[in-house]
C-alpha positions in Angstrom: -84.4 -145.7 -143.8 -86.2 -148.2 -146.1 -89.6 -146.8 -145.1 -88.6 -143.4 -146.1 -87.4 -144.7 -149.5 -90.6 -146.7 -150.1 -92.7 -143.7 -149.2 -90.7 -141.5 -151.4 -91.0 -143.9 -154.3 -94.8 -144.1 -153.8 -95.0 -140.3 -153.9 -92.8 -140.2 -157.0 -95.0 -142.8 -158.7 -98.1 -140.8 -158.0 -96.5 -137.6 -159.4 -95.3 -139.5 -162.5 -98.9 -140.7 -163.1 -100.3 -137.2 -162.7 -97.7 -135.6 -164.9 -98.1 -138.3 -167.6 -101.9 -137.7 -167.6 -101.3 -134.0 -168.0 -99.0 -134.6 -170.9 -101.9 -135.3 -173.2 -103.3 -132.1 -174.8 -106.9 -133.3 -174.5 -106.5 -134.2 -170.8 -104.9 -130.9 -170.1 -107.8 -129.1 -171.7 -110.2 -131.2 -169.6 -108.3 -130.1 -166.4 -108.3 -126.5 -167.6 -112.1 -126.7 -168.2 -112.8 -128.3 -164.8 -110.6 -125.8 -163.1 -112.8 -123.0 -164.3 -116.1 -124.7 -163.2 -117.7 -123.7 -160.0 -118.3 -126.5 -157.6 -121.0 -126.9 -155.0 -120.4 -129.4 -152.2 -122.7 -131.1 -149.8 -121.6 -132.5 -146.4 -123.6 -135.6 -145.7 -124.9 -136.9 -142.4 -121.8 -139.1 -142.3 -119.5 -136.1 -142.6 -118.4 -137.0 -146.1 -118.0 -134.2 -148.6 -119.8 -134.8 -151.8 -119.9 -132.8 -155.0 -123.5 -131.9 -155.9 -122.7 -129.8 -158.9 -120.2 -129.9 -161.6 -120.2 -130.6 -165.3 -121.4 -134.0 -166.5 -119.1 -136.1 -168.6 -121.4 -135.2 -171.5 -120.9 -131.5 -170.8 -117.2 -131.9 -170.7 -117.3 -133.7 -174.1 -119.6 -131.0 -175.5 -117.2 -128.3 -174.4 -114.2 -130.0 -176.0 -115.7 -131.5 -179.1 -118.9 -129.6 -179.7 -120.7 -132.9 -179.8 -123.9 -133.6 -177.9 -123.0 -137.0 -176.6 -120.0 -138.2 -174.8 -117.5 -140.1 -177.0 -115.5 -143.1 -176.0 -112.3 -141.0 -176.4 -113.4 -138.4 -173.9 -114.6 -141.1 -171.6 -111.2 -142.7 -171.8 -109.4 -139.4 -171.0 -111.7 -138.7 -168.1 -110.9 -142.1 -166.6 -107.2 -141.6 -167.2 -107.4 -138.4 -165.2 -109.4 -140.1 -162.5 -106.9 -142.9 -162.3 -104.1 -140.4 -161.9 -106.0 -138.8 -159.0 -106.5 -135.4 -160.7 -110.3 -135.5 -161.1 -113.2 -137.2 -159.4 -116.1 -138.8 -161.3 -119.2 -139.3 -159.2 -122.5 -140.9 -160.2 -125.6 -138.8 -159.5 -128.5 -140.8 -160.8 -127.9 -141.3 -164.5 -125.4 -138.4 -164.6 -121.6 -138.7 -164.1 -120.4 -135.5 -162.4 -116.8 -134.5 -163.0 -114.8 -132.3 -160.6 -111.2 -131.3 -160.4 -109.4 -132.7 -157.3 -108.0 -129.3 -156.3 -106.0 -130.8 -153.5 -104.1 -133.1 -155.9 -103.4 -130.1 -158.2 -102.3 -128.0 -155.3 -99.9 -130.9 -154.2 -98.3 -130.9 -157.7 -98.0 -127.1 -157.6 -96.4 -127.3 -154.2 -94.0 -129.9 -155.5 -92.9 -127.7 -158.4 -92.8 -124.5 -156.4 -89.2 -124.8 -155.1 -88.0 -125.4 -158.7 -89.5 -122.2 -159.9 -87.8 -120.3 -157.0 -84.4 -121.8 -157.7 -84.2 -123.6 -154.4 -82.1 -126.8 -154.6 -82.8 -128.1 -151.1 -79.3 -129.4 -150.9 -79.7 -131.9 -153.8 -77.0 -130.4 -156.0 
């Protein structure tokens, strides 16, 4: 019984971090922007899936602020989203590529799905 409770608390903590990150308007705009960006992936010799295309951190900043360089504020927001597990930031040479973690977003949508359908799953 304790293992189930601990696992449930870990899942809850992850969801709270993700929803908290999405609660900021700038971070929500970043997620919306990355959600619209096409993503090209490469499967390496080791079987790992790597993003080979996606906007750079500078391009995300340019889209949001109109500036040509990444600001410390946008950098902070990108790292908050990465820490919450919603985006991935990968170095490719001097570039930092940003991609939405679609599996993490799908997991949040799946979690919220029963609430939108009025299912109570026996909790009330």
